[in-house]
C-alpha positions in Angstrom: 0.0 0.0 0.0 1.3 3.4 -0.9 2.3 5.5 2.1 0.5 8.9 2.2 2.7 11.9 2.7 1.4 14.9 4.6 0.8 17.9 2.3 2.2 21.2 3.4 -0.5 23.6 4.7 -1.4 26.3 2.2 -2.6 29.5 3.6 -4.0 32.4 1.6 -7.0 34.7 1.4 -8.6 33.0 -1.6 -10.1 29.5 -0.8 -10.4 28.7 -4.5 -6.6 29.3 -5.0 -6.0 27.1 -1.9 -8.0 24.3 -3.5 -6.3 24.5 -6.8 -2.8 24.7 -5.3 -3.5 21.7 -3.1 -4.6 19.6 -6.1 -1.3 20.4 -7.9 0.8 19.8 -4.8 -0.8 16.4 -4.3 0.6 15.4 -7.7 3.9 17.3 -7.4 4.8 18.0 -3.7 7.8 20.1 -4.6 5.9 22.4 -7.1 6.7 26.1 -6.8 5.9 29.3 -8.7 8.7 30.7 -10.7 9.0 33.9 -12.6 10.2 33.9 -16.2 12.6 36.6 -17.4 9.7 38.4 -19.1 7.9 38.8 -15.7 5.3 36.1 -16.2 4.8 33.0 -14.0 5.1 29.3 -14.4 4.7 26.4 -11.9 7.8 24.2 -11.7 7.3 20.6 -11.0 10.2 20.5 -8.5 12.3 18.2 -10.7 13.8 20.7 -13.1 10.8 21.1 -15.5 7.6 23.0 -15.7 4.0 21.7 -15.4 2.3 22.0 -18.7 5.4 21.7 -20.9 4.0 18.6 -22.5 1.0 20.5 -23.8 2.9 23.7 -24.5 1.3 25.8 -21.8 2.6 29.4 -22.0 3.7 31.4 -19.0 0.8 33.3 -17.2 0.5 36.9 -16.2 -0.5 36.2 -12.6 0.4 33.5 -10.0 -3.3 32.5 -9.7 -3.5 31.9 -13.4 -0.3 29.9 -13.4 -1.6 27.5 -10.7 -5.0 27.4 -12.3 -3.6 26.3 -15.7 -1.2 23.9 -14.1 -4.2 22.2 -12.5 -6.1 22.2 -15.8 -3.0 20.6 -17.5 -2.8 17.9 -14.9 -6.5 17.1 -15.3 -6.2 17.0 -19.1 -3.1 14.8 -19.0 -4.8 12.4 -16.6 -7.8 12.2 -18.9 -5.6 11.6 -22.0 -3.6 8.9 -20.2 -6.8 7.2 -19.0 -8.6 7.2 -22.4 -5.8 6.9 -24.9 -6.0 3.6 -26.8 -2.2 3.1 -26.8 -2.2 3.2 -23.0 -4.2 0.0 -22.6 -2.6 -3.2 -21.5 -3.7 -6.4 -23.1 -3.7 -8.4 -19.8 -6.0 -5.9 -18.2 -8.4 -6.0 -21.2 -8.5 -9.8 -21.0 -9.1 -9.8 -17.3 -11.9 -7.2 -17.7 -13.5 -9.1 -20.6 -13.4 -12.4 -18.6 -15.0 -10.7 -15.5 -17.7 -9.0 -17.5 -18.4 -12.2 -19.6 -18.7 -14.3 -16.4 -21.0 -11.8 -14.9 -23.2 -11.7 -18.0 -23.2 -15.5 -18.2 -24.4 -15.8 -14.6 -27.1 -13.1 -15.2 -28.3 -14.8 -18.4 -28.3 -18.3 -16.7 -30.5 -16.8 -13.9 -32.9 -15.3 -16.4 -33.3 -18.6 -18.2 -34.0 -20.5 -15.0 -36.6 -17.9 -14.0 -38.4 -18.2 -17.3 -38.7 -22.0 -17.1 
C-alpha cells in the first residue's frame, strides 16, 4: 500500500486558490511558482521542469493563473492517459473481458432459470 505523505499547509485569502494549489501539490509535492525573465509566472514541478510543458502551456500573467492552468493541465493529461488507446494493457483487457463475460453468463443463466 502506498504511504501517504502529509501535504504542506497552504494559507491564503482566496479559498479557490488554496483548493487549486492543493490539487497540484498532491501530484507534485515540490511544485513552486517561478517567474520567467519576461515577468510572467510558471509552476515548476520541482524536478527541473515545468508543469504543462507537454501541452505547450505558456507562462501566465498572474500567480493565480499559473496555478489554475497547471491544475487544468494535470486534469487534461490524466484524462488523456486514462482514455488513450495506446495506453491500454492487453492483460488488463483480457481480465476485464473475462470478468464481464462471467457476470453476463451468470445473469443470463439466472434469467433462463426464472423463465422455465
